[in-house]
GUKOL-39725 format. One record per residue (C-alpha): residue in one letter; chain; x, y, z. Coordinates in pm, whole numbers, plus 50000, padded with zeros to 5 digits. Layout:
GUKOL-39725
<r lumti="a" ketor="A" px="X" py="Y" pz="Z"/>
...
END
This chain:
GUKOL-39725
<r lumti="x" ketor="A" px="71648" py="70621" pz="63459"/>
<r lumti="x" ketor="A" px="71796" py="70836" pz="63183"/>
<r lumti="x" ketor="A" px="71920" py="71184" pz="63272"/>
<r lumti="x" ketor="A" px="71684" py="71327" pz="63010"/>
<r lumti="x" ketor="A" px="71388" py="71172" pz="63188"/>
<r lumti="x" ketor="A" px="71502" py="71322" pz="63515"/>
<r lumti="x" ketor="A" px="71501" py="71668" pz="63360"/>
<r lumti="x" ketor="A" px="71156" py="71608" pz="63214"/>
<r lumti="x" ketor="A" px="71011" py="71538" pz="63557"/>
<r lumti="x" ketor="A" px="70833" py="71836" pz="63706"/>
<r lumti="x" ketor="A" px="70950" py="71960" pz="64039"/>
<r lumti="x" ketor="A" px="70684" py="71963" pz="64310"/>
<r lumti="x" ketor="A" px="70523" py="72299" pz="64377"/>
<r lumti="x" ketor="A" px="70690" py="72469" pz="64678"/>
<r lumti="x" ketor="A" px="70384" py="72478" pz="64899"/>
<r lumti="x" ketor="A" px="70600" py="72559" pz="65200"/>
<r lumti="x" ketor="A" px="70670" py="72902" pz="65046"/>
<r lumti="x" ketor="A" px="70298" py="72968" pz="65022"/>
<r lumti="x" ketor="A" px="70256" py="72861" pz="65383"/>
<r lumti="x" ketor="A" px="70530" py="73087" pz="65516"/>
<r lumti="x" ketor="A" px="70504" py="73384" pz="65278"/>
<r lumti="x" ketor="A" px="70132" py="73380" pz="65204"/>
<r lumti="x" ketor="A" px="70000" py="73544" pz="65526"/>
<r lumti="x" ketor="A" px="70260" py="73820" pz="65520"/>
<r lumti="x" ketor="A" px="70207" py="73883" pz="65149"/>
<r lumti="x" ketor="A" px="69829" py="73894" pz="65197"/>
<r lumti="x" ketor="A" px="69858" py="74148" pz="65478"/>
<r lumti="x" ketor="A" px="70098" py="74360" pz="65268"/>
<r lumti="x" ketor="A" px="69865" py="74360" pz="64968"/>
<r lumti="x" ketor="A" px="69552" py="74439" pz="65170"/>
<r lumti="x" ketor="A" px="69699" py="74713" pz="65390"/>
<r lumti="x" ketor="A" px="69970" py="74863" pz="65164"/>
<r lumti="x" ketor="A" px="69933" py="74783" pz="64794"/>
<r lumti="x" ketor="A" px="69554" py="74814" pz="64769"/>
<r lumti="x" ketor="A" px="69529" py="75149" pz="64958"/>
<r lumti="x" ketor="A" px="69812" py="75287" pz="64745"/>
<r lumti="x" ketor="A" px="69646" py="75187" pz="64417"/>
<r lumti="x" ketor="A" px="69308" py="75307" pz="64540"/>
<r lumti="x" ketor="A" px="69461" py="75645" pz="64630"/>
<r lumti="x" ketor="A" px="69621" py="75676" pz="64286"/>
<r lumti="x" ketor="A" px="69286" py="75603" pz="64118"/>
<r lumti="x" ketor="A" px="69092" py="75835" pz="64349"/>
<r lumti="x" ketor="A" px="69326" py="76125" pz="64266"/>
<r lumti="x" ketor="A" px="69204" py="76110" pz="63906"/>
<r lumti="x" ketor="A" px="68839" py="76172" pz="64001"/>
<r lumti="x" ketor="A" px="68643" py="76461" pz="64142"/>
<r lumti="x" ketor="A" px="68334" py="76467" pz="64361"/>
<r lumti="x" ketor="A" px="68075" py="76740" pz="64318"/>
<r lumti="x" ketor="A" px="67725" py="76731" pz="64464"/>
<r lumti="x" ketor="A" px="67752" py="76361" pz="64537"/>
<r lumti="x" ketor="A" px="67854" py="76271" pz="64181"/>
<r lumti="x" ketor="A" px="68196" py="76135" pz="64090"/>
<r lumti="x" ketor="A" px="68350" py="76220" pz="63753"/>
<r lumti="x" ketor="A" px="68684" py="76139" pz="63591"/>
<r lumti="x" ketor="A" px="68901" py="76451" pz="63560"/>
<r lumti="x" ketor="A" px="69243" py="76299" pz="63484"/>
<r lumti="x" ketor="A" px="69529" py="76520" pz="63600"/>
<r lumti="x" ketor="A" px="69312" py="76822" pz="63672"/>
<r lumti="x" ketor="A" px="69337" py="76775" pz="64050"/>
<r lumti="x" ketor="A" px="69716" py="76795" pz="64030"/>
<r lumti="x" ketor="A" px="69705" py="77100" pz="63804"/>
<r lumti="x" ketor="A" px="69467" py="77269" pz="64046"/>
<r lumti="x" ketor="A" px="69688" py="77179" pz="64339"/>
<r lumti="x" ketor="A" px="70003" py="77341" pz="64200"/>
<r lumti="x" ketor="A" px="69857" py="77634" pz="64003"/>
<r lumti="x" ketor="A" px="69522" py="77739" pz="64149"/>
<r lumti="x" ketor="A" px="69542" py="78032" pz="64393"/>
<r lumti="x" ketor="A" px="69319" py="77855" pz="64642"/>
<r lumti="x" ketor="A" px="69550" py="77553" pz="64674"/>
<r lumti="x" ketor="A" px="69893" py="77638" pz="64535"/>
<r lumti="x" ketor="A" px="70010" py="77875" pz="64808"/>
<r lumti="x" ketor="A" px="69942" py="77621" pz="65084"/>
<r lumti="x" ketor="A" px="70094" py="77338" pz="64880"/>
<r lumti="x" ketor="A" px="70421" py="77515" pz="64797"/>
<r lumti="x" ketor="A" px="70448" py="77645" pz="65153"/>
<r lumti="x" ketor="A" px="70412" py="77293" pz="65295"/>
<r lumti="x" ketor="A" px="70657" py="77149" pz="65042"/>
<r lumti="x" ketor="A" px="70916" py="77418" pz="65115"/>
<r lumti="x" ketor="A" px="70880" py="77363" pz="65490"/>
<r lumti="x" ketor="A" px="70924" py="76991" pz="65436"/>
<r lumti="x" ketor="A" px="71256" py="77047" pz="65260"/>
<r lumti="x" ketor="A" px="71371" py="77275" pz="65545"/>
<r lumti="x" ketor="A" px="71264" py="77012" pz="65797"/>
<r lumti="x" ketor="A" px="71459" py="76746" pz="65607"/>
<r lumti="x" ketor="A" px="71768" py="76967" pz="65567"/>
<r lumti="x" ketor="A" px="71790" py="77026" pz="65943"/>
<r lumti="x" ketor="A" px="71773" py="76653" pz="66008"/>
<r lumti="x" ketor="A" px="72040" py="76580" pz="65748"/>
<r lumti="x" ketor="A" px="72277" py="76853" pz="65866"/>
<r lumti="x" ketor="A" px="72221" py="76812" pz="66241"/>
<r lumti="x" ketor="A" px="72072" py="76475" pz="66331"/>
<r lumti="x" ketor="A" px="72285" py="76247" pz="66114"/>
<r lumti="x" ketor="A" px="72624" py="76410" pz="66191"/>
<r lumti="x" ketor="A" px="72543" py="76401" pz="66563"/>
<r lumti="x" ketor="A" px="72439" py="76037" pz="66529"/>
<r lumti="x" ketor="A" px="72767" py="75961" pz="66353"/>
<r lumti="x" ketor="A" px="72968" py="76141" pz="66623"/>
<r lumti="x" ketor="A" px="72785" py="75960" pz="66904"/>
<r lumti="x" ketor="A" px="72832" py="75625" pz="66731"/>
<r lumti="x" ketor="A" px="73208" py="75685" pz="66700"/>
<r lumti="x" ketor="A" px="73237" py="75789" pz="67064"/>
<r lumti="x" ketor="A" px="73030" py="75498" pz="67195"/>
<r lumti="x" ketor="A" px="73225" py="75246" pz="66987"/>
<r lumti="x" ketor="A" px="73548" py="75343" pz="67160"/>
<r lumti="x" ketor="A" px="73666" py="75062" pz="67387"/>
<r lumti="x" ketor="A" px="73806" py="75319" pz="67629"/>
<r lumti="x" ketor="A" px="73464" py="75466" pz="67708"/>
<r lumti="x" ketor="A" px="73307" py="75342" pz="68029"/>
<r lumti="x" ketor="A" px="72932" py="75295" pz="68074"/>
<r lumti="x" ketor="A" px="72880" py="75305" pz="67698"/>
<r lumti="x" ketor="A" px="72578" py="75076" pz="67731"/>
<r lumti="x" ketor="A" px="72412" py="75319" pz="67971"/>
<r lumti="x" ketor="A" px="72475" py="75610" pz="67736"/>
<r lumti="x" ketor="A" px="72332" py="75417" pz="67441"/>
<r lumti="x" ketor="A" px="72017" py="75339" pz="67635"/>
<r lumti="x" ketor="A" px="71967" py="75697" pz="67749"/>
<r lumti="x" ketor="A" px="72020" py="75840" pz="67401"/>
<r lumti="x" ketor="A" px="71796" py="75584" pz="67232"/>
<r lumti="x" ketor="A" px="71519" py="75602" pz="67492"/>
<r lumti="x" ketor="A" px="71337" py="75910" pz="67346"/>
<r lumti="x" ketor="A" px="71274" py="75719" pz="67021"/>
<r lumti="x" ketor="A" px="71055" py="75476" pz="67216"/>
<r lumti="x" ketor="A" px="70836" py="75750" pz="67366"/>
<r lumti="x" ketor="A" px="70510" py="75866" pz="67215"/>
<r lumti="x" ketor="A" px="70534" py="76172" pz="66994"/>
<r lumti="x" ketor="A" px="70235" py="76317" pz="67180"/>
<r lumti="x" ketor="A" px="70424" py="76294" pz="67508"/>
<r lumti="x" ketor="A" px="70736" py="76445" pz="67350"/>
<r lumti="x" ketor="A" px="70538" py="76736" pz="67207"/>
<r lumti="x" ketor="A" px="70354" py="76806" pz="67532"/>
<r lumti="x" ketor="A" px="70671" py="76794" pz="67744"/>
<r lumti="x" ketor="A" px="70863" py="77028" pz="67513"/>
<r lumti="x" ketor="A" px="70570" py="77269" pz="67503"/>
<r lumti="x" ketor="A" px="70591" py="77289" pz="67881"/>
<r lumti="x" ketor="A" px="70968" py="77329" pz="67879"/>
<r lumti="x" ketor="A" px="70970" py="77607" pz="67619"/>
<r lumti="x" ketor="A" px="70663" py="77794" pz="67743"/>
<r lumti="x" ketor="A" px="70744" py="78159" pz="67826"/>
<r lumti="x" ketor="A" px="70482" py="78149" pz="68104"/>
<r lumti="x" ketor="A" px="70547" py="77830" pz="68303"/>
<r lumti="x" ketor="A" px="70843" py="77668" pz="68128"/>
<r lumti="x" ketor="A" px="71180" py="77617" pz="68293"/>
<r lumti="x" ketor="A" px="71394" py="77693" pz="67988"/>
<r lumti="x" ketor="A" px="71398" py="78069" pz="68053"/>
<r lumti="x" ketor="A" px="71523" py="78034" pz="68411"/>
<r lumti="x" ketor="A" px="71776" py="77773" pz="68298"/>
<r lumti="x" ketor="A" px="71921" py="78004" pz="68033"/>
<r lumti="x" ketor="A" px="71943" py="78291" pz="68280"/>
<r lumti="x" ketor="A" px="72120" py="78066" pz="68529"/>
<r lumti="x" ketor="A" px="72399" py="77997" pz="68278"/>
<r lumti="x" ketor="A" px="72419" py="78355" pz="68155"/>
<r lumti="x" ketor="A" px="72229" py="78309" pz="67828"/>
<r lumti="x" ketor="A" px="71895" py="78452" pz="67931"/>
<r lumti="x" ketor="A" px="71904" py="78726" pz="67667"/>
<r lumti="x" ketor="A" px="71871" py="78458" pz="67398"/>
<r lumti="x" ketor="A" px="71543" py="78320" pz="67531"/>
<r lumti="x" ketor="A" px="71237" py="78379" pz="67317"/>
<r lumti="x" ketor="A" px="70897" py="78228" pz="67244"/>
<r lumti="x" ketor="A" px="71049" py="78001" pz="66982"/>
<r lumti="x" ketor="A" px="70736" py="77795" pz="66926"/>
<r lumti="x" ketor="A" px="70521" py="78105" pz="66891"/>
<r lumti="x" ketor="A" px="70715" py="78292" pz="66622"/>
<r lumti="x" ketor="A" px="70690" py="78223" pz="66250"/>
<r lumti="x" ketor="A" px="71064" py="78259" pz="66201"/>
<r lumti="x" ketor="A" px="71163" py="77999" pz="66461"/>
<r lumti="x" ketor="A" px="70869" py="77760" pz="66514"/>
<r lumti="x" ketor="A" px="70963" py="77516" pz="66236"/>
<r lumti="x" ketor="A" px="71332" py="77514" pz="66332"/>
<r lumti="x" ketor="A" px="71243" py="77452" pz="66695"/>
<r lumti="x" ketor="A" px="71018" py="77160" pz="66607"/>
<r lumti="x" ketor="A" px="71290" py="77019" pz="66382"/>
<r lumti="x" ketor="A" px="71540" py="77030" pz="66669"/>
<r lumti="x" ketor="A" px="71287" py="76858" pz="66896"/>
<r lumti="x" ketor="A" px="71252" py="76585" pz="66634"/>
<r lumti="x" ketor="A" px="71631" py="76561" pz="66607"/>
<r lumti="x" ketor="A" px="71655" py="76517" pz="66984"/>
<r lumti="x" ketor="A" px="71396" py="76240" pz="66977"/>
<r lumti="x" ketor="A" px="71524" py="76037" pz="66681"/>
<r lumti="x" ketor="A" px="71902" py="76088" pz="66688"/>
<r lumti="x" ketor="A" px="71930" py="75745" pz="66851"/>
<r lumti="x" ketor="A" px="71826" py="75567" pz="66531"/>
<r lumti="x" ketor="A" px="72119" py="75675" pz="66308"/>
<r lumti="x" ketor="A" px="72346" py="75639" pz="66610"/>
<r lumti="x" ketor="A" px="72254" py="75273" pz="66661"/>
<r lumti="x" ketor="A" px="72270" py="75185" pz="66290"/>
<r lumti="x" ketor="A" px="72615" py="75338" pz="66247"/>
<r lumti="x" ketor="A" px="72730" py="75201" pz="66582"/>
<r lumti="x" ketor="A" px="72640" py="74846" pz="66478"/>
<r lumti="x" ketor="A" px="72835" py="74889" pz="66154"/>
<r lumti="x" ketor="A" px="73140" py="75021" pz="66339"/>
<r lumti="x" ketor="A" px="73138" py="74718" pz="66567"/>
<r lumti="x" ketor="A" px="73133" py="74495" pz="66260"/>
<r lumti="x" ketor="A" px="73466" py="74630" pz="66133"/>
<r lumti="x" ketor="A" px="73737" py="74369" pz="66201"/>
<r lumti="x" ketor="A" px="73995" py="74468" pz="66460"/>
<r lumti="x" ketor="A" px="74273" py="74346" pz="66230"/>
<r lumti="x" ketor="A" px="74210" py="74631" pz="65987"/>
<r lumti="x" ketor="A" px="74217" py="74892" pz="66263"/>
<r lumti="x" ketor="A" px="74526" py="74740" pz="66424"/>
<r lumti="x" ketor="A" px="74705" py="74740" pz="66089"/>
<r lumti="x" ketor="A" px="74644" py="75113" pz="66048"/>
<r lumti="x" ketor="A" px="74778" py="75176" pz="66399"/>
<r lumti="x" ketor="A" px="75091" py="74974" pz="66321"/>
<r lumti="x" ketor="A" px="75137" py="75188" pz="66009"/>
<r lumti="x" ketor="A" px="75147" py="75497" pz="66232"/>
<r lumti="x" ketor="A" px="74794" py="75633" pz="66186"/>
<r lumti="x" ketor="A" px="74639" py="75824" pz="66474"/>
<r lumti="x" ketor="A" px="74276" py="75793" pz="66584"/>
<r lumti="x" ketor="A" px="74147" py="76059" pz="66344"/>
<r lumti="x" ketor="A" px="74339" py="75917" pz="66048"/>
<r lumti="x" ketor="A" px="74215" py="75567" pz="66128"/>
<r lumti="x" ketor="A" px="73857" py="75687" pz="66131"/>
<r lumti="x" ketor="A" px="73886" py="75905" pz="65821"/>
<r lumti="x" ketor="A" px="74077" py="75664" pz="65598"/>
<r lumti="x" ketor="A" px="73967" py="75324" pz="65733"/>
<r lumti="x" ketor="A" px="73637" py="75333" pz="65921"/>
<r lumti="x" ketor="A" px="73452" py="75605" pz="65732"/>
<r lumti="x" ketor="A" px="73479" py="75439" pz="65387"/>
<r lumti="x" ketor="A" px="73358" py="75114" pz="65541"/>
<r lumti="x" ketor="A" px="73047" py="75271" pz="65698"/>
<r lumti="x" ketor="A" px="72949" py="75485" pz="65399"/>
<r lumti="x" ketor="A" px="72681" py="75234" pz="65284"/>
<r lumti="x" ketor="A" px="72520" py="75259" pz="65627"/>
<r lumti="x" ketor="A" px="72538" py="75638" pz="65621"/>
<r lumti="x" ketor="A" px="72373" py="75630" pz="65279"/>
<r lumti="x" ketor="A" px="72096" py="75407" pz="65413"/>
<r lumti="x" ketor="A" px="72047" py="75642" pz="65710"/>
<r lumti="x" ketor="A" px="72019" py="75935" pz="65470"/>
<r lumti="x" ketor="A" px="71748" py="75774" pz="65261"/>
<r lumti="x" ketor="A" px="71557" py="75667" pz="65571"/>
<r lumti="x" ketor="A" px="71577" py="76025" pz="65696"/>
<r lumti="x" ketor="A" px="71437" py="76152" pz="65366"/>
<r lumti="x" ketor="A" px="71144" py="75910" pz="65368"/>
<r lumti="x" ketor="A" px="71064" py="75969" pz="65736"/>
<r lumti="x" ketor="A" px="71075" py="76349" pz="65708"/>
<r lumti="x" ketor="A" px="70843" py="76362" pz="65407"/>
<r lumti="x" ketor="A" px="70600" py="76144" pz="65601"/>
<r lumti="x" ketor="A" px="70627" py="76358" pz="65915"/>
<r lumti="x" ketor="A" px="70297" py="76451" pz="66076"/>
<r lumti="x" ketor="A" px="70266" py="76347" pz="66441"/>
<r lumti="x" ketor="A" px="70496" py="76601" pz="66607"/>
<r lumti="x" ketor="A" px="70355" py="76898" pz="66416"/>
<r lumti="x" ketor="A" px="69999" py="76790" pz="66489"/>
<r lumti="x" ketor="A" px="70072" py="76722" pz="66856"/>
<r lumti="x" ketor="A" px="70234" py="77061" pz="66917"/>
<r lumti="x" ketor="A" px="70066" py="77295" pz="66667"/>
<r lumti="x" ketor="A" px="69750" py="77113" pz="66563"/>
<r lumti="x" ketor="A" px="69616" py="77071" pz="66212"/>
<r lumti="x" ketor="A" px="69658" py="77442" pz="66129"/>
<r lumti="x" ketor="A" px="70035" py="77412" pz="66187"/>
<r lumti="x" ketor="A" px="70069" py="77763" pz="66322"/>
<r lumti="x" ketor="A" px="70162" py="78028" pz="66364"/>
<r lumti="x" ketor="A" px="70016" py="78124" pz="66025"/>
<r lumti="x" ketor="A" px="70101" py="77783" pz="65871"/>
<r lumti="x" ketor="A" px="70474" py="77841" pz="65929"/>
<r lumti="x" ketor="A" px="70515" py="77480" pz="66050"/>
<r lumti="x" ketor="A" px="70289" py="77326" pz="65789"/>
<r lumti="x" ketor="A" px="70430" py="77010" pz="65629"/>
<r lumti="x" ketor="A" px="70292" py="76787" pz="65357"/>
<r lumti="x" ketor="A" px="70148" py="76556" pz="65623"/>
<r lumti="x" ketor="A" px="69943" py="76825" pz="65796"/>
<r lumti="x" ketor="A" px="69845" py="76978" pz="65461"/>
<r lumti="x" ketor="A" px="69715" py="76636" pz="65350"/>
<r lumti="x" ketor="A" px="69522" py="76598" pz="65676"/>
<r lumti="x" ketor="A" px="69339" py="76928" pz="65631"/>
<r lumti="x" ketor="A" px="69276" py="76863" pz="65262"/>
<r lumti="x" ketor="A" px="69136" py="76513" pz="65304"/>
<r lumti="x" ketor="A" px="68945" py="76537" pz="65633"/>
<r lumti="x" ketor="A" px="68878" py="76910" pz="65643"/>
<r lumti="x" ketor="A" px="68935" py="77132" pz="65944"/>
<r lumti="x" ketor="A" px="68732" py="77416" pz="66093"/>
<r lumti="x" ketor="A" px="68612" py="77625" pz="65795"/>
<r lumti="x" ketor="A" px="68792" py="77412" pz="65536"/>
<r lumti="x" ketor="A" px="68578" py="77139" pz="65384"/>
<r lumti="x" ketor="A" px="68745" py="76804" pz="65324"/>
<r lumti="x" ketor="A" px="68787" py="76664" pz="64974"/>
<r lumti="x" ketor="A" px="68874" py="76299" pz="64925"/>
<r lumti="x" ketor="A" px="68989" py="76347" pz="64566"/>
<r lumti="x" ketor="A" px="69212" py="76648" pz="64642"/>
<r lumti="x" ketor="A" px="69345" py="76471" pz="64949"/>
<r lumti="x" ketor="A" px="69430" py="76171" pz="64731"/>
<r lumti="x" ketor="A" px="69609" py="76407" pz="64491"/>
<r lumti="x" ketor="A" px="69819" py="76544" pz="64779"/>
<r lumti="x" ketor="A" px="69899" py="76191" pz="64898"/>
<r lumti="x" ketor="A" px="69993" py="76089" pz="64543"/>
<r lumti="x" ketor="A" px="70230" py="76385" pz="64509"/>
<r lumti="x" ketor="A" px="70386" py="76294" pz="64843"/>
<r lumti="x" ketor="A" px="70437" py="75939" pz="64717"/>
<r lumti="x" ketor="A" px="70588" py="76062" pz="64388"/>
<r lumti="x" ketor="A" px="70824" py="76303" pz="64566"/>
<r lumti="x" ketor="A" px="70948" py="76029" pz="64796"/>
<r lumti="x" ketor="A" px="70976" py="75785" pz="64505"/>
<r lumti="x" ketor="A" px="71175" py="76030" pz="64292"/>
<r lumti="x" ketor="A" px="71402" py="76118" pz="64582"/>
<r lumti="x" ketor="A" px="71478" py="75754" pz="64655"/>
<r lumti="x" ketor="A" px="71536" py="75671" pz="64288"/>
<r lumti="x" ketor="A" px="71771" py="75968" pz="64236"/>
<r lumti="x" ketor="A" px="71959" py="75873" pz="64549"/>
<r lumti="x" ketor="A" px="71994" py="75510" pz="64445"/>
<r lumti="x" ketor="A" px="72101" py="75605" pz="64091"/>
<r lumti="x" ketor="A" px="72353" py="75879" pz="64164"/>
<r lumti="x" ketor="A" px="72489" py="75785" pz="64508"/>
<r lumti="x" ketor="A" px="72406" py="75437" pz="64629"/>
<r lumti="x" ketor="A" px="72537" py="75249" pz="64325"/>
<r lumti="x" ketor="A" px="72868" py="75436" pz="64347"/>
<r lumti="x" ketor="A" px="72929" py="75331" pz="64706"/>
<r lumti="x" ketor="A" px="73147" py="75023" pz="64731"/>
<r lumti="x" ketor="A" px="73034" py="74761" pz="64977"/>
<r lumti="x" ketor="A" px="73271" py="74539" pz="65169"/>
<r lumti="x" ketor="A" px="73207" py="74192" pz="65305"/>
<r lumti="x" ketor="A" px="73377" py="74097" pz="65629"/>
END
């Protein structure tokens, strides 16, 4: 047979790809793509007296400019950025430090420590919120007596009940619960660094800090970047902890309100607030656009400048 005839022959259709990828793709389209597109379309409509009408971008304009909606929206968005900043400045550095310590071959019982630190991530957020409410309660909590026992009793306060400290306290509770995730991701990357590279730096006279700063840190920067973007996405989708501890009103006086709880009240309604599917879809769409823009800016300005190494 001539080579030209061989090229003219059509290759058989890869039915095995349909068999293996089809179910997963179908589930993804039905439960992710379709709800997303339906939400985007719904945000362009308005419902009044049982009638649906196309209003274009009016829902978004109302959300960010109207006095009835704008104050709650900007408050929730600002709180979300504070919530994210605390996780970036506290959770991820602590996760990096723990990963470095646990990757040391001189540390005994490192497996036990890893399990204990990672265990809170596997617990229900409802359980975490309830337990920390009990611990921090000024009436029956044990945190006040504990602080007095170590000489720091004057610093105790009703942290979850004050507008100035409620959001920060909830952010630290979230940090405590999820610090095991960046720790494990960075820890796995540190273990993947060849010993030859580390040994070469030691032979050259580098101490432990210099080895980490000049050798290990550049090699784990891609993982740190991935952890950062995962933190951003997770924090702008945060809802469960705030709802479990403070309810849908995110008190006191909406000081712990995030985009997730704001969306919940807008879409489903709560107490005296009537739910609106179209306005709720507009809030969800803005959440999606904020996350999308954040990820794209991160990938464009940071991720593409980070050099990756293959071992």
